[in-house]
DSSP file (Angstrom, degrees, kcal/mol; ACC not computed):
  #  RESIDUE AA STRUCTURE BP1 BP2  ACC     N-H-->O    O-->H-N    N-H-->O    O-->H-N    TCO  KAPPA ALPHA  PHI   PSI    X-CA   Y-CA   Z-CA
    1    1 A X     >        0   0    0      0, 0.0     4,-2.2     0, 0.0     5,-0.2   0.000 360.0 360.0 360.0 -40.3  112.2   39.6   92.5
    2    2 A X  H  >  +     0   0    0      1,-0.2     4,-2.5     2,-0.2     5,-0.2   0.882 360.0  58.6 -61.8 -36.7  115.8   38.5   92.8
    3    3 A X  H  > S+     0   0    0      1,-0.2     4,-1.7     2,-0.2    -1,-0.2   0.925 108.6  43.9 -55.4 -48.0  116.6   42.0   94.2
    4    4 A X  H  > S+     0   0    0      2,-0.2     4,-2.5     1,-0.2    -1,-0.2   0.847 110.9  53.6 -71.8 -34.5  114.1   41.5   97.0
    5    5 A X  H  X S+     0   0    0     -4,-2.2     4,-2.2     2,-0.2    -1,-0.2   0.901 107.0  53.1 -64.1 -39.3  115.3   37.9   97.8
    6    6 A X  H  < S+     0   0    0     -4,-2.5     7,-0.2     1,-0.2    -2,-0.2   0.906 111.3  45.8 -62.0 -41.7  118.9   39.3   98.1
    7    7 A X  H >< S+     0   0    0     -4,-1.7     3,-1.0     1,-0.2    -2,-0.2   0.909 112.6  50.6 -65.6 -42.2  117.7   41.9  100.6
    8    8 A X  H 3< S+     0   0    0     -4,-2.5    -2,-0.2     1,-0.3    -1,-0.2   0.850 123.9  28.4 -65.6 -35.8  115.6   39.3  102.5
    9    9 A X  T >X S+     0   0    0     -4,-2.2     3,-2.3    -5,-0.1     4,-1.9  -0.194  75.6 144.2-118.0  39.4  118.6   36.8  102.8
   10   10 A X  T <4  +     0   0    0     -3,-1.0    -1,-0.1     1,-0.3    -2,-0.1   0.701  69.8  55.6 -60.8 -21.1  121.5   39.2  102.7
   11   11 A X  T 34 S+     0   0    0     -3,-0.2    -1,-0.3     1,-0.1     3,-0.1   0.656 124.7  20.9 -82.9 -13.7  123.6   37.2  105.2
   12   12 A X  T <4 S+     0   0    0     -3,-2.3     2,-0.4     1,-0.2    -2,-0.2   0.407 115.5  61.5-134.5   1.1  123.4   34.0  103.1
   13   13 A X     <  -     0   0    0     -4,-1.9     2,-0.4    -7,-0.2    -1,-0.2  -0.993  51.8-176.1-137.2 129.8  122.5   35.0   99.5
   14   14 A X        -     0   0    0     -2,-0.4     2,-0.4    -3,-0.1    35,-0.1  -0.982   7.9-160.1-123.4 135.9  124.4   37.2   97.0
   15   15 A X        -     0   0    0     -2,-0.4    35,-0.5    33,-0.1     2,-0.4  -0.903   5.2-165.1-110.3 144.1  123.3   38.2   93.6
   16   16 A X  E     -a   50   0A   0     -2,-0.4     2,-0.5    33,-0.1    35,-0.2  -0.998   6.8-151.5-129.2 132.7  125.7   39.4   90.9
   17   17 A X  E     -a   51   0A   0     33,-2.8    35,-3.4    -2,-0.4     2,-0.5  -0.911  12.0-173.4-107.9 125.5  124.6   41.2   87.7
   18   18 A X  E     -a   52   0A   0     -2,-0.5     2,-0.5    33,-0.2    36,-0.1  -0.967  17.8-141.2-118.1 130.7  126.7   40.9   84.6
   19   19 A X  E     -     0   0A   0     33,-0.7    36,-2.6    -2,-0.5     2,-0.4  -0.784  23.0-145.7 -89.0 130.0  126.1   42.9   81.4
   20   20 A X  E     -a   55   0A   0     -2,-0.5     3,-0.3    34,-0.2    36,-0.2  -0.792  17.3-162.7-104.3 137.5  126.7   40.7   78.4
   21   21 A X  S    S+     0   0    0     34,-2.4    35,-0.2    -2,-0.4    -1,-0.1   0.544  78.8  77.4 -88.7  -9.0  128.0   41.9   75.1
   22   22 A X  S    S+     0   0    0     33,-0.3    62,-0.5     2,-0.0    -1,-0.2   0.634  98.5  33.4 -84.6 -12.8  126.9   38.9   73.1
   23   23 A X  S    S-     0   0    0      1,-0.4     2,-0.3    -3,-0.3    -2,-0.1   0.680 122.1  -7.4-103.4 -95.4  123.2   39.7   72.7
   24   24 A X        -     0   0    0     -4,-0.2    -1,-0.4     1,-0.0     3,-0.2  -0.832  49.1-161.4-109.5 147.4  122.2   43.4   72.4
   25   25 A X        +     0   0    0     -2,-0.3    -4,-0.1     1,-0.1    -1,-0.0  -0.454  40.2 134.8-123.9  58.3  124.5   46.3   72.8
   26   26 A X        +     0   0    0     -2,-0.1     2,-0.3     2,-0.0    -1,-0.1   0.796  63.9  37.3 -80.7 -28.5  122.1   49.2   73.4
   27   27 A X  S    S-     0   0    0     -3,-0.2     2,-0.2     2,-0.0     5,-0.0  -0.858  72.4-123.4-127.7 158.5  123.8   50.9   76.4
   28   28 A X    >>  -     0   0    0     -2,-0.3     3,-1.8     1,-0.1     4,-0.6  -0.571  38.0-103.2 -91.5 160.9  127.3   51.7   77.6
   29   29 A X  G >4 S+     0   0    0      1,-0.3     3,-1.3    -2,-0.2     4,-0.4   0.890 120.7  54.4 -51.3 -45.4  128.6   50.5   81.0
   30   30 A X  G 34 S+     0   0    0      1,-0.3     4,-0.3     2,-0.1    -1,-0.3   0.629 105.7  54.8 -69.3 -11.7  128.3   54.0   82.5
   31   31 A X  G <> S+     0   0    0     -3,-1.8     4,-2.4     1,-0.1    -1,-0.3   0.574  81.9  91.9 -93.6 -11.2  124.6   54.2   81.5
   32   32 A X  H <X S+     0   0    0     -3,-1.3     4,-2.4    -4,-0.6     5,-0.2   0.903  85.9  44.3 -55.6 -53.5  123.5   50.9   83.2
   33   33 A X  H  > S+     0   0    0     -4,-0.4     4,-2.6     1,-0.2    -1,-0.2   0.874 113.3  52.1 -64.9 -35.9  122.4   52.3   86.5
   34   34 A X  H  > S+     0   0    0     -4,-0.3     4,-2.8     2,-0.2     5,-0.5   0.904 109.0  50.5 -64.9 -39.9  120.5   55.2   84.9
   35   35 A X  H  X>S+     0   0    0     -4,-2.4     4,-2.3     1,-0.2     5,-2.0   0.937 113.5  45.3 -62.5 -45.7  118.7   52.8   82.6
   36   36 A X  H  <5S+     0   0    0     -4,-2.4     6,-2.2    -5,-0.2     9,-0.4   0.911 117.9  44.1 -62.6 -41.7  117.7   50.6   85.6
   37   37 A X  H  <5S+     0   0    0     -4,-2.6     7,-2.1    -5,-0.2     8,-0.5   0.874 130.5  18.4 -72.8 -38.3  116.6   53.6   87.7
   38   38 A X  H  <5S+     0   0    0     -4,-2.8     5,-0.3     4,-0.2    -3,-0.2   0.633 132.4  23.9-113.7 -16.1  114.7   55.6   85.0
   39   39 A X  T  <5S+     0   0    0     -4,-2.3     2,-0.4    -5,-0.5    -3,-0.2   0.766 110.1  40.5-115.8 -70.3  113.8   53.2   82.2
   40   40 A X  S   <S-     0   0    0     -5,-2.0    -1,-0.2     1,-0.2    -2,-0.1  -0.948 140.9  -7.9-137.1 113.0  113.5   49.5   83.0
   41   41 A X  S    S+     0   0    0     -2,-0.4    -1,-0.2    -4,-0.1    -4,-0.1  -0.989 104.7 167.1 -79.1 -15.2  112.3   48.7   85.5
   42   42 A X    >   +     0   0    0     -6,-2.2     3,-1.8    -7,-0.2    -4,-0.2  -0.351  33.0 109.4  80.9-160.6  112.4   52.5   86.3
   43   43 A X  T 3  S-     0   0    0     -5,-0.3    -5,-0.2     1,-0.3    -1,-0.1   0.815 116.1 -56.3  52.3  37.4  110.5   54.2   89.2
   44   44 A X  T 3  S+     0   0    0     -7,-2.1    -1,-0.3     1,-0.2    -7,-0.2   0.557  87.3 165.9  79.3   8.3  113.8   54.9   91.0
   45   45 A X    <   +     0   0    0     -3,-1.8     2,-0.4    -8,-0.5    -1,-0.2  -0.365   9.1 173.6 -62.7 130.0  114.9   51.2   91.1
   46   46 A X        -     0   0    0     -2,-0.1   -13,-0.0    -9,-0.1   -12,-0.0  -0.978  32.6-118.9-134.1 125.3  118.5   50.7   92.0
   47   47 A X        -     0   0    0     -2,-0.4     4,-0.1     1,-0.1   -10,-0.0  -0.278   7.1-145.7 -64.5 146.9  119.8   47.2   92.6
   48   48 A X  S    S+     0   0    0      2,-0.1     2,-0.3   -45,-0.0    -1,-0.1   0.012  80.7  68.4 -99.0  25.0  121.2   46.3   96.0
   49   49 A X  S    S-     0   0    0    -35,-0.1   -33,-0.1   -33,-0.0    -2,-0.1  -0.942  97.8 -81.4-137.3 160.4  123.7   43.9   94.4
   50   50 A X  E     -a   16   0A   0    -35,-0.5   -33,-2.8    -2,-0.3     2,-0.5  -0.347  32.1-159.8 -67.1 139.1  126.8   44.6   92.3
   51   51 A X  E     -a   17   0A   0    -35,-0.2   -33,-0.2    -4,-0.1     2,-0.1  -0.989  18.4-151.5-114.6 120.3  126.3   45.2   88.6
   52   52 A X  E     -a   18   0A   0    -35,-3.4   -33,-0.7    -2,-0.5     3,-0.1  -0.453  22.3 -88.8 -92.8 163.5  129.6   44.6   86.7
   53   53 A X  E     -     0   0A   0      1,-0.2   -34,-0.4    -2,-0.1    -1,-0.2  -0.191  63.0 -70.3 -64.3 161.5  130.9   46.1   83.5
   54   54 A X  E     +     0   0A   0    -36,-0.1     2,-0.3   -34,-0.1   -34,-0.2  -0.238  59.9 174.9 -56.9 135.3  130.1   44.5   80.2
   55   55 A X  E     -a   20   0A   0    -36,-2.6   -34,-2.4    -3,-0.1     2,-0.5  -0.897  34.9-105.7-135.7 166.7  131.8   41.2   79.5
   56   56 A X        +     0   0    0      5,-0.4     7,-3.1    -2,-0.3    10,-0.2  -0.836  27.9 179.6 -92.7 130.9  131.7   38.5   76.8
   57   57 A X        +     0   0    0     -2,-0.5    36,-0.3     5,-0.2     2,-0.3   0.466  68.2  31.5-108.5  -5.4  129.9   35.3   77.9
   58   58 A X  S    S+     0   0    0     34,-0.1     3,-0.4    28,-0.0    28,-0.1  -0.907  93.4  32.5-140.8 166.9  130.3   33.4   74.6
   59   59 A X  S >  S-     0   0    0     28,-0.5     3,-1.7    -2,-0.3    28,-0.3  -0.191 105.3 -36.8  83.1-170.5  132.9   33.1   71.8
   60   60 A X  T 3  S+     0   0    0     26,-2.2    -1,-0.2     1,-0.3    27,-0.1   0.717 137.9  46.1 -67.1 -22.2  136.6   33.4   71.7
   61   61 A X  T 3  S+     0   0    0     -3,-0.4    -5,-0.4     2,-0.0    -1,-0.3   0.127  80.0 148.2-105.0  20.1  136.7   36.2   74.3
   62   62 A X    <   -     0   0    0     -3,-1.7    -5,-0.2    -5,-0.1     2,-0.1  -0.248  54.8-106.6 -61.2 142.9  134.3   34.6   76.8
   63   63 A X    >>  -     0   0    0     -7,-3.1     4,-1.9     1,-0.1     3,-0.6  -0.421  24.0-122.6 -67.4 139.9  135.0   35.5   80.4
   64   64 A X  H 3> S+     0   0    0      1,-0.2     4,-2.3     2,-0.2     5,-0.2   0.821 109.6  60.9 -56.3 -33.3  136.5   32.5   82.4
   65   65 A X  H 3> S+     0   0    0      1,-0.2     4,-2.5     2,-0.2    -1,-0.2   0.933 108.1  42.9 -59.3 -45.3  133.6   32.6   84.9
   66   66 A X  H <> S+     0   0    0     -3,-0.6     4,-2.4     2,-0.2    -1,-0.2   0.835 109.4  56.7 -73.6 -31.6  131.1   31.9   82.2
   67   67 A X  H  X S+     0   0    0     -4,-1.9     4,-1.5     2,-0.2    -1,-0.2   0.936 111.5  45.2 -59.4 -44.6  133.3   29.2   80.6
   68   68 A X  H  X S+     0   0    0     -4,-2.3     4,-1.2     2,-0.2    -2,-0.2   0.929 113.5  48.3 -63.8 -48.2  133.3   27.5   84.1
   69   69 A X  H  < S+     0   0    0     -4,-2.5     4,-0.4     1,-0.2     3,-0.2   0.896 112.7  48.2 -61.7 -40.4  129.6   27.9   84.6
   70   70 A X  H >< S+     0   0    0     -4,-2.4     3,-0.6     1,-0.2    -1,-0.2   0.788 101.5  62.9 -75.5 -27.5  128.7   26.6   81.2
   71   71 A X  H 3< S+     0   0    0     -4,-1.5    -1,-0.2     1,-0.2    -2,-0.2   0.895 111.2  39.2 -61.9 -38.3  130.9   23.5   81.3
   72   72 A X  T 3< S+     0   0    0     -4,-1.2     2,-0.4    -3,-0.2    -1,-0.2   0.434 115.6  56.4 -93.7   0.3  128.9   22.2   84.2
   73   73 A X  S <  S-     0   0    0     -3,-0.6    -1,-0.1    -4,-0.4     3,-0.1  -0.969  79.2-139.4-135.3 117.9  125.5   23.3   82.9
   74   74 A X        -     0   0    0     -2,-0.4    17,-0.1     1,-0.1    -2,-0.1  -0.075  37.6 -76.0 -70.2 173.4  124.3   22.1   79.5
   75   75 A X        -     0   0    0      1,-0.1    -1,-0.1    18,-0.0    16,-0.1  -0.241  33.4-151.7 -68.2 160.9  122.4   24.3   77.0
   76   76 A X        +     0   0    0     16,-0.3     2,-0.3     1,-0.2    -1,-0.1   0.633  66.4  30.9-110.0 -19.0  118.8   25.1   77.6
   77   77 A X        -     0   0    0      2,-0.1    -1,-0.2     1,-0.1    -2,-0.0  -0.980  44.6-155.6-146.0 151.1  117.3   25.6   74.2
   78   78 A X        +     0   0    0     -2,-0.3    -1,-0.1    -3,-0.1    12,-0.0   0.143  50.9 143.8-107.1  16.2  117.6   24.6   70.6
   79   79 A X        -     0   0    0      1,-0.1     2,-1.1     0, 0.0    -2,-0.1  -0.234  56.0-123.2 -56.1 141.3  116.0   27.8   69.4
   80   80 A X        +     0   0    0      2,-0.0     2,-0.3     3,-0.0    -1,-0.1  -0.780  45.5 166.8 -86.9  99.2  117.3   29.2   66.2
   81   81 A X        -     0   0    0     -2,-1.1     2,-0.8    14,-0.0    14,-0.0  -0.777  47.2-101.3-109.4 157.0  118.4   32.7   67.2
   82   82 A X        -     0   0    0     -2,-0.3     2,-0.3     2,-0.0    -2,-0.0  -0.708  46.3-158.7 -76.8 111.9  120.6   35.1   65.3
   83   83 A X        -     0   0    0     -2,-0.8   -60,-0.1     1,-0.1     5,-0.1  -0.770  16.1-165.5-103.0 141.2  123.9   34.6   67.1
   84   84 A X        +     0   0    0    -62,-0.5     2,-0.3    -2,-0.3    -1,-0.1   0.093  58.7  69.6-114.6  20.4  126.7   37.3   66.9
   85   85 A X        -     0   0    0    -26,-0.0     2,-0.3   -63,-0.0   -26,-0.1  -0.847  70.0-104.7-135.6 170.7  129.8   35.5   68.2
   86   86 A X  S    S+     0   0    0     -2,-0.3   -26,-2.2     1,-0.2     2,-0.1  -0.985  87.2  31.5-151.3 144.5  132.2   32.9   67.2
   87   87 A X  S    S-     0   0    0    -28,-0.3   -28,-0.5    -2,-0.3     2,-0.5   0.635  77.6-151.3 -74.3 155.5  132.9   30.1   67.8
   88   88 A X        -     0   0    0     -2,-0.1     2,-0.3   -30,-0.1    -2,-0.0  -0.820  14.6-170.8 -95.3 130.3  129.4   28.9   68.7
   89   89 A X    >   -     0   0    0     -2,-0.5     3,-1.7     1,-0.1   -30,-0.0  -0.861  33.7-116.0-121.0 156.0  129.1   26.1   71.2
   90   90 A X  T 3  S+     0   0    0     -2,-0.3    -1,-0.1     1,-0.3    -2,-0.0   0.806 114.3  49.6 -60.4 -31.6  126.1   24.0   72.2
   91   91 A X  T 3  S+     0   0    0    -16,-0.1    -1,-0.3   -17,-0.1   -18,-0.1   0.277  83.4 131.3 -95.1  13.1  126.2   25.3   75.8
   92   92 A X    <   -     0   0    0     -3,-1.7     2,-0.5     1,-0.1   -16,-0.3  -0.207  69.1-103.4 -61.4 153.3  126.4   29.0   74.9
   93   93 A X        -     0   0    0    -36,-0.3    -1,-0.1     1,-0.1   -36,-0.1  -0.705  35.8-167.5 -75.9 124.6  124.2   31.5   76.6
   94   94 A X        +     0   0    0     -2,-0.5     2,-0.3     1,-0.2    -1,-0.1   0.748  56.9   1.0 -92.1 -26.1  121.5   32.3   73.9
   95   95 A X  S >  S-     0   0    0    -14,-0.0     3,-0.8   -72,-0.0    -1,-0.2  -0.975  84.4 -68.6-158.5 167.1  119.8   35.3   75.3
   96   96 A X  T 3  S+     0   0    0     -2,-0.3    18,-0.1     1,-0.2    -2,-0.1  -0.124 103.9  30.9 -57.9 153.7  119.7   37.9   78.1
   97   97 A X  T 3   +     0   0    0      1,-0.3    -1,-0.2    16,-0.0     2,-0.2   0.631  69.3 150.8  71.4  19.5  118.6   37.0   81.6
   98   98 A X    <   -     0   0    0     -3,-0.8     2,-0.3    17,-0.1    -1,-0.3  -0.568  33.6-150.9 -67.6 148.9  119.7   33.4   81.8
   99   99 A X  E     -B  112   0B   0     13,-1.8    13,-3.0    -2,-0.2     2,-0.4  -0.929  15.4-158.0-127.1 149.2  120.5   32.7   85.4
  100  100 A X  E     -B  111   0B   0     -2,-0.3     2,-0.5    11,-0.2    11,-0.2  -0.994   8.8-151.4-123.2 133.2  123.0   30.4   87.2
  101  101 A X  E     -B  110   0B   0      9,-3.0     8,-3.5    -2,-0.4     9,-1.5  -0.921  17.4-169.5-103.2 127.6  122.5   29.3   90.8
  102  102 A X  E     -B  108   0B   0     -2,-0.5     6,-0.2     6,-0.3    -2,-0.0  -0.946  19.1-121.2-121.5 136.4  125.7   28.6   92.5
  103  103 A X    >   -     0   0    0      4,-2.7     3,-2.1    -2,-0.4     6,-0.0  -0.174  34.9 -99.0 -70.1 168.5  126.1   26.9   95.9
  104  104 A X  T 3  S+     0   0    0      1,-0.3    -1,-0.1     2,-0.1    -2,-0.0   0.757 124.8  55.5 -60.4 -25.5  127.9   28.6   98.8
  105  105 A X  T 3  S-     0   0    0      2,-0.1    -1,-0.3     1,-0.0    -2,-0.1   0.235 124.0-101.8 -94.9  15.2  131.0   26.6   98.0
  106  106 A X  S <  S+     0   0    0     -3,-2.1     2,-0.5     1,-0.2    -2,-0.1   0.605  73.9 140.3  85.1  13.0  131.1   27.9   94.4
  107  107 A X        -     0   0    0      1,-0.0    -4,-2.7   -35,-0.0    -1,-0.2  -0.789  58.3-116.6 -92.7 125.4  129.7   24.9   92.6
  108  108 A X  E     +B  102   0B   0     -2,-0.5    -6,-0.3    -6,-0.2     3,-0.1  -0.416  37.0 178.0 -59.3 129.0  127.3   25.6   89.7
  109  109 A X  E     -     0   0B   0     -8,-3.5     2,-0.3     1,-0.4    -7,-0.2   0.845  53.7  -9.7-105.1 -47.6  124.0   24.2   90.8
  110  110 A X  E     -B  101   0B   0     -9,-1.5    -9,-3.0   -37,-0.1     2,-0.4  -0.992  51.4-141.4-157.4 150.5  121.4   24.9   88.1
  111  111 A X  E     -B  100   0B   0     -2,-0.3     2,-0.4   -11,-0.2   -11,-0.2  -0.932  19.4-153.2-115.6 139.3  121.0   27.0   85.0
  112  112 A X  E     -B   99   0B   0    -13,-3.0   -13,-1.8    -2,-0.4   -36,-0.1  -0.945  13.7-126.6-121.2 132.5  117.7   28.8   84.2
  113  113 A X    >   -     0   0    0     -2,-0.4     3,-2.0   -15,-0.2   -16,-0.0  -0.355  32.9-111.5 -63.1 149.4  116.3   29.8   80.8
  114  114 A X  T 3  S+     0   0    0      1,-0.3    -1,-0.1   -18,-0.1   -16,-0.0   0.763 119.2  50.2 -57.4 -23.9  115.3   33.5   80.5
  115  115 A X  T 3  S+     0   0    0      2,-0.1    -1,-0.3     3,-0.0     2,-0.2   0.369  79.6 124.3 -97.8   4.7  111.6   32.4   80.4
  116  116 A X  S <  S-     0   0    0     -3,-2.0     2,-0.1     1,-0.1     5,-0.1  -0.446  74.4-105.6 -64.0 132.0  111.8   30.2   83.5
  117  117 A X    >>  -     0   0    0      1,-0.2     3,-1.7    -2,-0.2     4,-0.9  -0.389  23.7-132.2 -58.9 132.8  109.1   31.2   86.0
  118  118 A X  H 3> S+     0   0    0      1,-0.3     4,-2.8     2,-0.2     5,-0.2   0.766 102.2  72.0 -62.7 -23.4  111.0   33.0   88.8
  119  119 A X  H 3> S+     0   0    0      1,-0.2     4,-2.2     2,-0.2    -1,-0.3   0.841  94.7  54.1 -59.2 -32.5  109.0   30.9   91.4
  120  120 A X  H <> S+     0   0    0     -3,-1.7     4,-2.0     2,-0.2    -1,-0.2   0.914 109.0  47.0 -67.3 -42.7  111.1   27.9   90.2
  121  121 A X  H  X S+     0   0    0     -4,-0.9     4,-2.6     1,-0.2    -2,-0.2   0.925 111.2  52.5 -62.8 -44.7  114.3   29.9   90.9
  122  122 A X  H  X S+     0   0    0     -4,-2.8     4,-2.7     1,-0.2    -2,-0.2   0.903 107.9  51.0 -58.2 -43.7  112.9   30.9   94.3
  123  123 A X  H  X S+     0   0    0     -4,-2.2     4,-2.3     1,-0.2    -1,-0.2   0.922 111.3  47.7 -61.0 -44.3  112.1   27.3   95.3
  124  124 A X  H  X S+     0   0    0     -4,-2.0     4,-2.3     2,-0.2    -2,-0.2   0.904 111.9  49.2 -65.7 -40.7  115.7   26.2   94.4
  125  125 A X  H  X S+     0   0    0     -4,-2.6     4,-2.8     2,-0.2    -2,-0.2   0.934 111.3  50.0 -62.4 -45.6  117.2   29.1   96.4
  126  126 A X  H  X S+     0   0    0     -4,-2.7     4,-1.5     1,-0.2    -2,-0.2   0.898 109.2  52.4 -59.7 -41.0  115.0   28.3   99.4
  127  127 A X  H  <>S+     0   0    0     -4,-2.3     5,-2.3     1,-0.2     3,-0.2   0.930 112.3  44.3 -60.9 -46.4  116.1   24.6   99.1
  128  128 A X  H ><5S+     0   0    0     -4,-2.3     3,-1.7     1,-0.2    -2,-0.2   0.890 109.9  55.1 -67.2 -38.5  119.8   25.6   99.2
  129  129 A X  H 3<5S+     0   0    0     -4,-2.8    -1,-0.2     1,-0.3    -2,-0.2   0.789 104.6  55.2 -65.0 -26.1  119.3   28.1  102.0
  130  130 A X  T 3<5S-     0   0    0     -4,-1.5    -1,-0.3    -3,-0.2    -2,-0.2   0.407 122.2-109.2 -85.2   2.2  117.8   25.3  104.1
  131  131 A X  T < 5S+     0   0    0     -3,-1.7     2,-0.3     1,-0.3    -3,-0.2   0.625  79.7 122.3  82.7  13.0  120.9   23.2  103.5
  132  132 A X      < -     0   0    0     -5,-2.3     2,-0.4    -6,-0.2    -1,-0.3  -0.721  51.3-141.1-105.1 158.1  119.2   20.7  101.2
  133  133 A X        -     0   0    0     -2,-0.3     2,-0.1    -3,-0.1    -9,-0.0  -0.911  20.5-115.8-115.9 147.4  120.2   19.8   97.6
  134  134 A X              0   0    0     -2,-0.4   -10,-0.0     1,-0.1     0, 0.0  -0.445 360.0 360.0 -75.8 153.2  117.8   19.1   94.8
  135  135 A X              0   0    0     -2,-0.1    -1,-0.1     0, 0.0    -2,-0.0   0.461 360.0 360.0 -86.2 360.0  117.8   15.7   93.2
């Protein structure tokens, strides 16, 4: 769905895909587009937004972008998951497909749990595209 929103609003919305090393490590960087195209979601899907090489989003080697995003967005879950990095912090990303919405001026706006209904993300994006901010 995010793929199609990016196409629909290409002059005002950019999506960025980051592969994270902290959860599961099933594929190598060079395999990513083939997995998307032929496995999941498959059926020839190729994202119309950049997919970056694998990075660390937690722990001592966390990427500075994620350190910045997480400082301004608290943790989302208290689930007990098997975590594979150190040090562990309360605002760490716990699982794949967490999302961050960032305003046009680079300010982290909202963080979404992997299980958040995408309609909620869509509403927030629409609100920002209309020049309004959520309360």
